[in-house]
C-alpha positions in Angstrom: 0.0 0.0 0.0 1.3 3.4 -0.9 1.1 5.9 1.9 0.7 9.7 1.9 2.6 12.3 3.9 1.0 14.5 6.5 1.4 17.6 4.3 -0.6 16.0 1.5 -3.3 15.0 4.0 -3.4 18.6 5.3 -3.9 19.8 1.7 -6.7 17.4 1.2 -8.3 18.6 4.4 -8.2 22.2 3.1 -9.4 21.4 -0.4 -13.1 21.8 -0.2 -12.9 25.1 1.7 -10.3 26.4 -0.9 -12.4 25.3 -3.9 -15.4 27.3 -2.7 -13.4 30.5 -3.2 -12.5 29.8 -6.9 -14.2 31.2 -9.9 -12.2 29.1 -12.4 -11.6 25.5 -13.3 -8.4 24.6 -11.4 -8.2 21.2 -13.1 -7.0 22.6 -16.4 -4.0 24.3 -14.8 -0.4 23.2 -15.2 2.7 24.5 -13.4 3.4 26.8 -16.3 0.2 28.7 -15.7 1.7 30.1 -12.4 3.8 33.2 -12.0 7.0 32.6 -10.0 8.9 35.3 -8.3 10.9 36.4 -5.3 9.0 38.4 -2.7 9.5 40.1 0.6 8.2 38.3 3.7 4.6 39.3 4.6 1.8 38.2 6.9 0.1 36.6 3.8 3.1 34.3 3.4 3.3 33.6 7.1 -0.4 32.6 7.1 0.0 30.5 4.0 2.8 28.4 5.6 0.8 28.1 8.8 -2.1 26.8 6.8 -0.4 24.4 4.4 2.9 23.4 5.9 2.6 20.4 8.3 4.7 22.0 11.0 2.5 25.0 11.0 5.2 27.6 11.6 7.8 29.4 9.5 10.6 28.5 11.8 13.6 30.9 11.8 12.8 34.2 10.0 13.6 33.4 6.3 16.2 35.3 4.3 14.8 34.6 0.9 11.2 34.0 -0.1 9.8 32.7 -3.4 6.2 32.4 -4.4 3.9 30.9 -7.1 0.7 32.8 -7.9 -2.2 32.4 -10.2 -4.5 35.4 -10.7 -2.6 37.0 -7.8 -3.7 34.1 -5.6 -0.8 32.8 -3.5 -0.5 29.2 -4.4 3.0 28.1 -3.4 5.8 29.3 -1.1 9.5 28.3 -0.7 11.5 29.8 2.2 15.3 29.7 1.9 17.8 30.6 4.7 21.3 30.2 5.8 21.7 26.8 7.5 21.5 26.6 11.2 25.0 25.0 11.1 27.1 24.9 7.9 28.4 21.5 6.6 31.6 20.7 4.9 30.0 18.8 2.0 31.9 21.0 -0.5 35.0 21.3 1.7 36.1 24.3 3.8 34.4 26.8 1.5 30.9 25.2 1.9 29.5 28.1 4.1 30.1 30.4 1.2 27.9 28.3 -1.1 25.4 26.6 1.2 21.7 27.5 1.7 18.9 25.7 3.4 15.4 25.1 1.9 13.7 25.7 5.2 10.0 25.5 4.4 7.8 24.8 1.4 4.1 24.3 0.7 1.5 24.6 -2.1 -2.2 25.3 -2.0 -4.6 22.3 -1.9 -5.7 22.5 -5.5 -2.3 23.2 -7.1 -1.3 20.9 -10.0 1.3 18.2 -9.8 4.8 19.5 -10.4 4.3 23.0 -9.1 6.3 22.4 -6.0 9.4 21.1 -7.9 9.1 23.9 -10.5 9.0 26.5 -7.7 12.0 24.9 -5.9 14.1 24.9 -9.1 13.1 28.5 -9.9 14.2 29.5 -6.3 17.6 27.8 -6.6 18.2 29.3 -10.1 17.3 32.8 -8.8 19.7 32.3 -5.8 22.6 31.2 -8.2 22.0 34.2 -10.4 21.6 36.8 -7.6 23.7 35.5 -4.7 26.9 33.5 -4.1 24.8 30.4 -3.1 25.4 27.3 -5.2 24.7 24.4 -2.8 21.2 23.8 -1.6 20.3 21.3 1.2 16.9 20.1 2.3 15.5 17.6 4.7 12.7 15.0 4.7 11.0 14.2 8.0 9.9 10.6 8.6 7.5 11.8 11.3 5.6 13.7 8.6 5.6 10.6 6.4 8.1 12.4 4.1 10.8 10.7 2.0 11.6 13.7 -0.2 9.6 12.9 -3.3 9.7 16.6 -4.4 13.5 16.7 -4.1 13.8 13.5 -6.0 11.7 15.1 -8.8 14.3 17.9 -8.8 17.2 15.4 -9.1 18.7 16.3 -5.8 21.4 14.0 -4.4 20.2 11.8 -1.5 22.8 11.7 1.4 21.0 9.3 3.7 18.5 9.3 6.5 20.7 9.8 9.6 20.6 13.6 9.9 19.2 16.1 12.3 18.5 15.9 16.0 17.6 12.6 17.7 16.2 14.5 20.6 13.8 17.4 21.0 12.8 19.3 24.1 9.8 21.0 25.5 10.0 23.8 28.1 6.9 25.8 29.1 8.9 29.1 29.2 10.8 28.7 25.9 9.4 28.8 22.4 5.9 29.0 23.7 6.0 25.3 24.8 6.7 24.1 21.2 9.4 21.4 20.7 12.9 22.6 20.0 16.3 21.1 19.4 19.5 21.8 21.3 20.8 23.6 18.2 17.9 26.1 18.6 19.6 27.2 21.8 22.8 28.0 19.9 21.1 30.3 17.4 21.8 34.0 17.2 18.1 34.7 17.7 18.2 32.8 21.0 21.3 34.7 22.1 19.5 38.0 21.4 16.5 36.7 23.4 18.6 35.7 26.3 20.6 38.9 26.3 17.4 41.0 26.3 15.9 39.1 29.2 19.1 39.6 31.2 19.5 43.3 30.3 22.7 42.7 28.2 23.3 45.0 25.3 24.8 43.2 22.3 27.9 45.0 21.1 28.2 45.7 17.3 31.3 43.6 17.0 29.5 40.6 18.5 27.5 40.2 15.3 28.9 39.4 11.9 27.9 41.2 8.7 25.6 38.3 7.8 23.7 38.9 11.0 25.0 35.8 12.8 26.8 35.9 16.2 30.6 36.2 16.2 31.7 34.0 19.1 35.3 35.1 18.8 34.3 38.6 19.8 31.9 37.9 22.6 33.6 38.1 26.1 34.2 34.7 27.8 32.1 35.7 30.8 29.1 36.4 28.6 29.5 33.1 26.8 29.8 31.2 30.0 26.6 32.7 31.4 24.8 31.9 28.2 26.1 28.3 28.3 24.9 27.9 31.8 21.5 29.2 30.9 21.3 26.7 27.9 22.2 23.8 30.1 19.5 24.9 32.7 16.9 25.0 29.9 17.8 21.5 28.8 17.8 20.1 32.3 14.3 21.6 33.0 12.8 20.4 29.7 10.9 17.2 28.8 12.9 15.1 26.3 11.3 13.7 23.2 13.1 11.1 21.1 12.9 11.5 17.3 13.7 9.5 14.2 16.5 11.0 12.2 15.8 12.9 9.0 16.7 12.3 5.4 19.0 14.8 3.7 19.1 16.0 0.1 21.6 18.3 -1.6 21.8 20.0 -5.0 24.8 21.7 -6.7 24.0 24.4 -9.2 26.4 26.6 -11.1 26.0 29.9 -13.0 27.6 28.3 -16.0 28.6 24.8 -17.2 32.2 25.6 -16.3 31.4 26.7 -12.7 29.1 23.7 -12.2 31.8 21.4 -13.3 34.3 22.9 -10.8 31.7 22.8 -8.0 30.9 19.2 -8.6 34.6 18.4 -8.1 34.3 19.7 -4.5 31.7 17.2 -3.5 33.0 15.0 -0.7 29.9 12.9 -0.1 28.5 9.8 -1.5 25.1 9.8 -3.2 22.7 7.1 -2.0 19.7 5.4 -3.6 16.5 7.3 -3.3 14.1 6.0 -0.5 10.6 5.0 -1.4 7.4 5.5 0.6 5.9 2.1 1.2 3.8 0.9 4.2 3.7 -2.7 5.4 1.7 -3.4 8.5 1.7 0.4 9.2 5.5 0.5 9.4 7.4 2.8 6.9 10.2 1.2 4.9 12.4 3.8 3.2 
């Protein structure tokens, strides 16, 4: 029996309500009927992700936002950001090239293939307008995901042993929503902690890209922050999670650049997983 992921089920749940608002036949549409572009973040985009993305949140504030629209109706969103932690999958220069596909969702009645078209449009825009050339994304088994959309885009599959194996819940942090230990290391969390404790962040503590610069933060401040993070973990409820699948895609601004970038790959590509259910147990 072929299973469906939670996000697909969520779209099906929204379908009837969405169709009542249409004055056209959505069944004749193909991905090419939709206008794709980069946009600035807005409440409309936030509400769209909350409605159609299974996690129901945008996560970390996105750096790049891409949309698909039809008759000005928002029909698809891809959020891209700097990774929470950079890899070395292209060697020591990976941070220069790496970007994370953080969130993505399409409206309930969107045609097959719109998600992959929007993802590829987003990656090509990034290559043309930024120094990003290496795009990573994750599939979450808890959401019934195996990364079908990334397979459709010909991403490399790196395996299903990535991400945090533990999540935490603390009533006074993240509104009681689950978070990983990595969340506590983010610049946004440092700013939150500093604000609560009346600590003014010095300009030199933050890099030009907006991330914290640990080399310039006084040891006393870092030690206090470290103690606070440890206290949060100790007071939290621990949730054990299944590891995520990881996908990666290298894209160059020219055939020559692409060829050179592919030489930097230091990972092995694995066979794509499949979504199959036997006795209610996923086999990937």
